[in-house]
Every structure is written in structure tokens, then in C-alpha cells.
C-alpha positions as CSV (number, residue, x, y, z in Angstrom):
1,M,-14.8,72.8,98.0
2,N,-18.2,74.4,98.6
3,K,-21.1,72.4,97.4
4,Q,-23.3,73.9,94.7
5,T,-26.9,74.5,95.5
6,V,-29.6,73.0,93.1
7,A,-33.2,74.0,93.1
8,V,-35.5,71.2,91.8
9,V,-38.8,72.6,90.9
10,G,-41.6,70.0,91.1
11,L,-41.4,67.2,93.7
12,G,-43.5,64.5,92.0
13,K,-42.2,61.0,91.6
14,I,-39.3,62.0,89.2
15,G,-38.6,65.4,90.8
16,L,-38.2,64.0,94.3
17,T,-36.0,61.2,93.0
18,L,-33.8,63.6,91.2
19,A,-33.5,65.8,94.2
20,A,-32.6,62.9,96.5
21,V,-30.0,61.6,94.0
22,Y,-28.4,65.0,93.6
23,A,-28.3,65.4,97.4
24,T,-26.5,62.2,97.8
25,N,-24.0,63.1,95.1
26,N,-22.4,66.1,96.8
27,Y,-25.0,68.9,96.1
28,N,-27.1,70.9,98.4
29,V,-30.7,70.6,97.1
30,I,-33.8,72.7,97.7
31,G,-36.9,71.0,96.5
32,C,-39.7,73.3,95.4
33,D,-43.4,72.4,95.3
34,V,-46.7,74.1,95.7
35,N,-48.1,71.3,97.8
36,K,-47.5,72.1,101.5
37,D,-47.9,68.5,102.5
38,V,-45.2,67.4,100.1
39,V,-42.8,70.0,101.5
40,Q,-43.6,69.1,105.1
41,A,-43.0,65.4,104.4
42,V,-39.6,66.1,102.7
43,N,-38.5,68.4,105.6
44,A,-39.3,65.5,107.9
45,G,-37.1,63.1,105.9
46,K,-40.1,61.3,104.4
47,S,-41.0,60.5,100.9
48,H,-44.6,61.1,99.9
49,I,-44.1,58.6,97.1
50,D,-44.4,55.2,98.7
51,N,-44.2,52.9,95.6
52,E,-40.8,53.8,94.1
53,P,-38.1,51.3,95.3
54,G,-35.2,52.9,97.1
55,L,-36.7,56.4,97.2
56,P,-37.7,56.6,100.9
57,E,-34.2,55.5,101.9
58,L,-32.6,58.1,99.7
59,V,-34.8,60.9,101.0
60,K,-34.1,59.9,104.6
61,K,-30.3,59.8,103.9
62,A,-30.4,63.2,102.3
63,H,-32.4,64.6,105.2
64,D,-30.1,63.1,107.8
65,T,-27.0,64.6,106.1
66,Q,-28.8,68.0,105.7
67,T,-28.3,68.1,102.0
68,L,-32.0,68.1,101.1
69,R,-34.8,70.5,102.2
70,A,-38.0,71.7,100.6
71,T,-40.0,74.9,100.3
72,T,-43.1,76.3,98.7
73,N,-41.2,79.5,97.9
74,T,-39.7,78.7,94.5
75,S,-38.4,82.2,93.8
76,E,-36.4,82.3,97.0
77,A,-35.0,78.9,96.4
78,V,-33.9,79.9,92.8
79,S,-32.3,83.0,94.1
80,K,-30.0,80.8,96.3
81,S,-29.2,78.3,93.6
82,S,-26.6,78.1,90.8
83,I,-28.6,75.3,89.0
84,V,-32.3,75.0,88.5
85,V,-33.9,71.8,87.3
86,V,-37.6,72.0,86.3
87,I,-39.8,68.9,86.3
88,V,-43.3,70.2,86.4
89,P,-46.1,68.5,84.5
90,V,-47.2,69.5,81.0
91,L,-50.5,67.8,80.2
92,I,-53.1,67.7,77.4
93,D,-56.7,68.9,77.9
94,S,-59.9,67.2,76.8
95,S,-59.4,68.4,73.3
96,N,-55.8,67.0,73.2
97,D,-54.3,70.5,73.2
98,V,-51.2,71.1,75.3
99,S,-51.9,72.5,78.7
100,Y,-49.1,74.7,80.3
101,T,-50.9,75.8,83.5
102,Y,-48.5,74.3,86.0
103,I,-45.2,74.9,84.2
104,D,-46.1,78.4,83.2
105,S,-46.7,79.2,86.9
106,A,-43.4,77.5,87.8
107,T,-41.5,79.5,85.2
108,E,-43.0,82.7,86.5
109,A,-41.7,81.9,90.0
110,I,-38.2,80.9,88.6
111,G,-37.9,84.2,86.6
112,K,-38.6,86.3,89.6
113,G,-35.7,84.7,91.5
114,L,-33.3,84.1,88.7
115,Q,-29.7,85.3,89.3
116,K,-26.9,86.0,86.8
117,G,-24.8,83.0,86.0
118,T,-27.5,80.4,86.9
119,T,-28.1,77.4,84.7
120,V,-31.7,76.5,84.2
121,I,-32.6,73.0,82.8
122,Y,-36.1,71.9,81.8
123,E,-36.7,68.1,82.1
124,T,-40.4,68.0,81.5
125,T,-41.4,66.6,78.1
126,L,-42.2,69.5,75.9
127,P,-43.3,70.3,72.3
128,T,-40.3,71.2,70.1
129,G,-39.2,74.8,70.6
130,D,-40.8,75.5,74.0
131,T,-37.6,75.6,76.0
132,R,-36.2,78.5,74.0
133,E,-39.3,80.2,72.6
134,R,-41.8,79.9,75.4
135,F,-39.8,79.5,78.6
136,G,-36.5,81.1,77.7
137,R,-38.3,84.3,76.4
138,K,-40.4,84.4,79.6
139,L,-37.4,84.0,81.8
140,E,-35.6,86.9,79.9
141,E,-38.7,89.1,80.3
142,L,-39.0,88.4,84.0
143,S,-35.3,88.6,84.9
144,Q,-34.3,91.3,82.5
145,M,-31.4,89.1,81.5
146,K,-30.3,87.4,78.3
147,M,-30.3,83.6,78.0
148,G,-27.1,82.1,76.9
149,S,-25.0,84.9,78.4
150,D,-26.5,86.3,81.6
151,F,-28.1,82.9,82.4
152,Y,-27.8,79.5,80.8
153,L,-30.6,77.5,79.5
154,A,-30.8,73.8,78.5
155,Y,-33.2,71.0,78.0
156,S,-32.6,67.4,79.1
157,P,-35.6,65.1,79.0
158,E,-36.4,62.6,81.7
159,R,-36.2,59.1,80.4
160,V,-37.1,57.0,83.4
161,Y,-39.7,54.3,84.1
162,S,-41.8,54.0,87.2
163,N,-40.5,51.5,89.8
164,T,-36.9,51.7,88.3
165,I,-36.2,55.5,88.3
166,I,-33.1,55.3,90.4
167,R,-31.6,52.6,88.2
168,D,-32.7,54.3,85.0
169,L,-31.0,57.6,85.9
170,K,-27.7,55.9,85.6
171,L,-28.6,53.3,83.0
172,Y,-29.9,55.6,80.2
173,P,-27.7,58.2,78.5
174,K,-28.7,61.8,79.5
175,I,-29.7,63.7,76.3
176,V,-28.7,67.3,76.7
177,G,-29.3,70.3,74.4
178,G,-28.5,73.9,75.1
179,V,-29.6,77.2,73.6
180,N,-25.9,77.8,72.9
181,E,-22.6,76.1,73.5
182,D,-22.0,77.5,77.0
183,S,-25.5,76.4,78.1
184,L,-24.7,72.9,76.8
185,I,-21.3,72.8,78.5
186,Y,-22.7,73.8,81.9
187,A,-25.7,71.5,81.8
188,S,-23.6,68.5,80.7
189,A,-21.0,69.0,83.4
190,F,-23.8,69.2,86.0
191,Y,-25.4,65.9,84.9
192,R,-22.0,64.0,84.7
193,A,-21.4,65.0,88.4
194,A,-24.9,64.9,89.8
195,L,-26.1,61.6,88.2
196,Q,-22.7,60.0,87.3
197,C,-24.1,58.9,84.0
198,E,-23.3,59.0,80.4
199,V,-24.2,62.3,78.8
200,L,-25.3,62.5,75.2
201,P,-24.9,66.1,73.9
202,V,-27.1,67.2,70.9
203,E,-27.0,70.3,68.8
204,S,-29.9,72.3,70.4
205,T,-32.7,72.3,72.9
206,E,-35.0,71.6,70.0
207,T,-33.2,68.4,69.0
208,A,-33.4,67.2,72.6
209,E,-37.1,68.0,72.9
210,F,-37.8,66.3,69.6
211,A,-35.9,63.2,70.6
212,K,-38.0,62.6,73.8
213,V,-41.3,62.9,72.0
214,A,-40.0,60.7,69.2
215,E,-39.3,57.9,71.7
216,C,-42.9,57.9,72.8
217,V,-44.2,58.2,69.3
218,Y,-42.1,55.2,68.3
219,R,-43.6,53.0,71.1
220,D,-47.2,54.2,70.4
221,V,-46.9,53.4,66.7
222,N,-45.4,50.0,67.2
223,I,-48.0,49.1,69.8
224,A,-50.6,50.1,67.3
225,L,-49.1,47.9,64.7
226,A,-49.2,45.0,67.1
227,N,-52.8,45.8,68.0
228,E,-53.8,46.0,64.3
229,L,-52.1,42.6,63.7
230,A,-53.9,41.2,66.7
231,V,-57.3,42.2,65.3
232,Y,-56.4,40.6,61.9
233,A,-55.0,37.5,63.6
234,D,-58.3,37.0,65.4
235,A,-60.1,37.2,62.1
236,C,-57.7,34.6,60.6
237,G,-57.8,32.3,63.7
238,V,-54.1,32.9,64.4
239,N,-52.4,33.1,67.8
240,L,-50.6,36.4,67.4
241,K,-48.3,35.9,70.4
242,E,-46.9,32.7,68.9
243,A,-46.7,34.2,65.4
244,A,-44.9,37.3,66.7
245,N,-42.4,35.2,68.7
246,A,-41.7,33.3,65.5
247,S,-41.3,36.5,63.5
248,N,-39.0,38.1,66.1
249,T,-36.4,35.4,65.7
250,Q,-35.5,37.4,62.5
251,P,-33.1,40.2,63.8
252,F,-35.0,43.0,62.0
253,S,-38.4,42.1,63.3
254,H,-39.5,43.6,66.7
255,I,-43.3,43.1,66.9
256,H,-44.5,44.4,70.2
257,A,-47.1,42.8,72.5
258,A,-50.7,43.6,71.7
259,G,-53.1,44.7,74.4
260,I,-56.4,46.4,75.1
261,G,-55.1,49.9,75.3
262,V,-52.2,52.2,76.1
263,G,-52.0,54.2,79.3
264,G,-49.7,56.2,81.5
265,H,-48.2,59.7,81.6
266,C,-46.2,59.4,78.4
267,I,-47.2,57.2,75.4
268,P,-50.9,58.2,75.0
269,I,-50.1,61.9,75.7
270,Y,-46.9,63.0,74.0
271,P,-47.7,62.1,70.4
272,Y,-50.2,65.0,70.6
273,F,-47.1,67.3,71.1
274,F,-46.3,66.6,67.5
275,I,-49.9,66.4,66.3
276,S,-50.9,69.7,67.8
277,R,-47.9,71.4,66.2
278,G,-48.6,70.5,62.6
279,L,-47.8,66.8,62.1
280,Q,-51.2,65.8,60.8
281,N,-53.0,63.1,58.7
282,G,-50.5,60.3,59.1
283,I,-49.5,57.2,61.0
284,I,-49.2,58.9,64.4
285,Q,-52.8,60.0,64.4
286,E,-54.0,56.6,63.1
287,S,-51.9,54.9,65.8
288,R,-53.6,56.9,68.5
289,K,-57.0,55.9,67.2
290,T,-56.0,52.3,66.9
291,N,-54.8,52.1,70.5
292,D,-57.7,53.9,72.0
293,N,-60.1,51.7,70.1
294,M,-58.7,48.5,71.5
295,A,-60.9,48.7,74.6
296,S,-64.0,48.8,72.4
297,Y,-62.7,45.9,70.3
298,A,-62.0,43.8,73.5
299,L,-65.6,44.3,74.6
300,S,-66.9,43.3,71.1
301,R,-65.0,40.0,71.5
302,I,-66.6,39.4,74.8
303,E,-70.1,40.2,73.4
304,K,-69.5,37.8,70.5
305,Q,-68.9,35.0,73.1
306,Q,-71.1,36.1,75.9
307,G,-74.0,37.9,74.2
308,S,-75.4,41.2,75.5
309,L,-73.6,42.7,78.5
310,K,-76.7,44.3,79.8
311,D,-77.0,43.4,83.6
312,S,-73.8,41.3,83.4
313,K,-71.4,41.5,86.3
314,V,-68.0,42.5,85.0
315,L,-64.9,42.5,87.1
316,I,-61.8,44.5,85.9
317,L,-58.5,43.5,87.3
318,G,-56.3,46.6,87.6
319,L,-57.1,50.2,88.2
320,S,-53.5,51.2,87.4
321,Y,-52.5,51.8,83.8
322,R,-50.0,49.0,83.8
323,E,-48.7,46.1,86.0
324,N,-47.0,46.6,89.3
325,V,-47.4,50.4,89.5
326,K,-49.9,52.6,91.4
327,E,-50.7,55.2,88.7
328,T,-54.1,55.7,87.0
329,E,-53.2,58.3,84.3
330,K,-55.0,57.3,81.1
331,S,-55.6,53.8,82.4
332,T,-57.6,51.7,79.9
333,T,-59.9,50.9,82.9
334,W,-61.5,54.3,82.5
335,L,-62.4,53.5,78.9
336,L,-63.7,50.1,79.9
337,I,-65.8,51.4,82.7
338,D,-67.4,54.1,80.5
339,Q,-68.2,51.6,77.7
340,L,-69.4,48.8,79.9
341,E,-71.7,51.1,81.9
342,S,-73.1,52.5,78.6
343,K,-74.0,48.8,77.7
344,G,-75.8,48.4,81.0
345,A,-73.2,46.2,82.7
346,N,-72.6,46.2,86.5
347,V,-68.9,47.0,86.8
348,S,-66.4,46.6,89.7
349,V,-62.7,46.8,89.9
350,H,-60.0,45.1,91.9
351,D,-56.5,46.4,92.4
352,P,-54.2,45.3,95.2
353,H,-52.4,48.7,95.2
354,Y,-55.4,50.7,96.2
355,D,-57.5,50.7,99.4
356,A,-61.3,51.1,99.7
357,Q,-61.0,54.9,100.5
358,E,-59.0,55.4,97.3
359,F,-61.5,53.5,95.2
360,L,-64.2,55.7,96.8
361,S,-62.3,58.9,95.9
362,Y,-62.2,57.7,92.2
363,G,-65.9,57.0,92.2
364,V,-65.2,53.3,91.3
365,K,-66.9,50.3,92.9
366,N,-64.2,48.0,94.2
367,S,-64.3,44.2,94.7
368,D,-62.0,41.6,96.3
369,L,-61.2,38.2,94.9
370,T,-62.8,36.0,97.5
371,P,-64.9,33.1,96.4
372,E,-68.0,35.0,97.7
373,A,-67.1,38.1,95.7
374,V,-66.5,36.3,92.3
375,K,-69.1,33.5,92.6
376,D,-71.6,35.2,90.2
377,V,-69.2,37.3,88.0
378,D,-70.0,36.9,84.3
379,V,-66.8,38.5,82.8
380,I,-63.3,39.1,84.2
381,I,-61.0,41.5,82.3
382,L,-57.3,41.4,83.1
383,Q,-56.4,45.0,82.4
384,A,-53.1,45.3,84.5
385,N,-51.2,42.1,85.0
386,H,-50.0,42.8,88.5
387,Q,-47.7,40.3,90.1
388,E,-50.5,39.3,92.5
389,Y,-52.6,38.1,89.5
390,K,-49.8,36.0,88.1
391,K,-49.9,34.0,91.3
392,S,-53.6,33.5,91.2
393,R,-55.1,30.6,89.2
394,F,-58.6,32.1,89.5
395,Q,-59.8,28.8,91.0
396,H,-62.9,30.4,92.3
397,V,-64.2,31.7,89.0
398,P,-67.7,30.4,88.3
399,K,-68.3,28.1,85.3
400,G,-69.2,30.0,82.2
401,C,-67.4,33.1,83.2
402,T,-65.6,34.8,80.3
403,I,-62.0,35.8,81.0
404,L,-60.1,38.2,78.8
């Protein structure tokens, strides 16, 4: 039986992993990306993502078996493919409005190469309705074909976690919605074969889009609840961690861990996909404010203990937005740096996942954890609890240093 050809549009961390997994599950895969360096690396059998366990090995295997190649010519790749999977970023701008720059460009290229009978599946997290009304209509206009009959269109959100993407692709059910029944059938059949996972069909692309954003909103709201409880617990002189552990022995209580902010590509971004489309003046907006204000609250606690932070030497542990990953998107460290510098503090950052050149490119002063480097530090803020920090007892921290 001839292998089907799949075009994966967008070779970031998730896109490259999808492409490599498809290629090792009996598909010919053409990865598409605008970055020539990414394309060159894939065509050499190398992963440009170096911090996703198992991915370099999968890419090499797919390259060696000649089932994965890459190109910058998306239209040509689409014209040769019976299935197209789109995983190109949708972001928010400085006003928290949805920014479609990259995915609109990708859709334009897909439409120009689209052939009759092709199944197109969007995996990028989207505001409700976009698969059908924004991208489906654009594909119809460009291809002069009708979605649902001439070509098939579905939405299936990515639901994976950095550092465990390969595992998660099999572990979590694949939510799939189509613009019609045929689109749902074709997309579902593809995922069952290509990922060998459980498929969860839903009634429409809109339902699938809504479900993904709702997952992120749920987490953001519940983290905000934990953070609000943490602030109140401080005022009451209560250890929230101990209180929450006690509460959570009741099966209907699931109090999350509190923290000094929420970062990453998902939780602090996707709630705005609801907020910007009419869900206003409610718990979702308040949760965003609560979580973004935790950095300021953390500094107020330090000031209460330490006094003014002017001219203080502050060391932040973790440039990444969370532990054990190398990603800075919406990292709370950015908020901390801005606020600390506005208070006149001297700020440096340590993160074992980044080298000196990378710190320089971010415009961040970096530090190491040697006795000499920390001997006169006034404040240490543990922002991302990397494994390396769990092993450290901070034995070189000077007396009187505040640790948060």
C-alpha cells in the first residue's frame, strides 16, 4: 500500500514532533517552515529543538528512512499532500488582541497549493469560529473549491506539554471537530493511524476550538484562586501549602499551588481568545489580573521584610517561565525585572539552561551561583524551580539575604 503524504506547516517544537511521529508511523511527511535554517537542519536529519526528550532521535530515524523532509515552499508541499496539518503560532499583541500574522500567511500559502480531496486540519489554538469562518473561507477563496466537499476541513487542538510531547501525543485523547461529517471522519481516521491514540470526536470545529481554550481558562482561573487564597493566608498568618494539602484530602477540593505569576505560551495568552470575543467583566478577566499582579505582591512582601529595594542586589533564579524547560514566553521574570529596576534595584538572573550569549541577546545581566557571585546578594527570588536548584542548599547565601 502506498504511503500517504502529509504536509506539516510549522516546524516549531510541536510541529517538528508531529512531523517526526507521523513519519515513523508509515507516512511520508513534508515539513514546511519559513526559516531556512530549520529546513536545512531537518534535511540533515537534525532537530533544531534540543530540549525535547526523544525528538532528536525521532528526527534522525525519519531522515534515515527517508520519510521526513522539509521545505520553505509550503504551496508546493501542499500540492503533493493528501493531508495538511497546520501548527503555526497565533499570538496576542501588546493590547491583548489576537495577532494572526503568521497563520494568515501560512493559510495563504496552503490555499495556493490546495488540491481537491485534501484534508486540512488546524491544530493551533484558535478563537472559536476561526477554522470555519476565517481560514476555511480564505481557503475556499484561494482554491476556488468548497470546504466539506471539494476539500475537507477539521480542527484538532494540540494538548501537549513541553518536555513530554511524544508521551502526551499518545496519552491524551485527540479532540477532533469537522466542518461537516465527512471532514470529521477523514481527520479522525488520520489521527488514529498517525498517532495511534484515542480520538474524541465532537460535533463541530467550534466545539473543538472552544474546548482547548476552556482547558487553559480553567487552569488560569484555578491558579488565580490559589493565588488569592495565598495573599489572604499571608494576612492570616496561615501556611497555605499545608492548608491546601489538608483541604484536598476531600475528593471535591482541588486547590492548585500558588505562585508569583503564570507564564508560557498557553495559560496567560489563550483566555484573551474568549475575552476579546465578548466574554467580558467576569471571573476570567479578574483571574488574569490576579495572576499578573502576583509579581508585584511578591516584591511587596520582600520590601516589608527588607525595606527599600533601591540599590539592593537581587538575583532571580530562572529565566524560563517554568521549571526544567528552556522557554521564556510570558516568563514572570520579565515582570520582576521591570518592577525591580523601577525600584532602583540591581538585578541579575541565573538559569542553567541558557548560556552567556543567550542572556546577552535578551538584554539580561546573568550571574552564576559561585560563592563569589552571591556573597553580597540581598535578595534571591526562586522564579523557576529547575532541578538544579532543588539540589542546591544555597549554602553560600550571605547572612541577612531574603529568599523568596
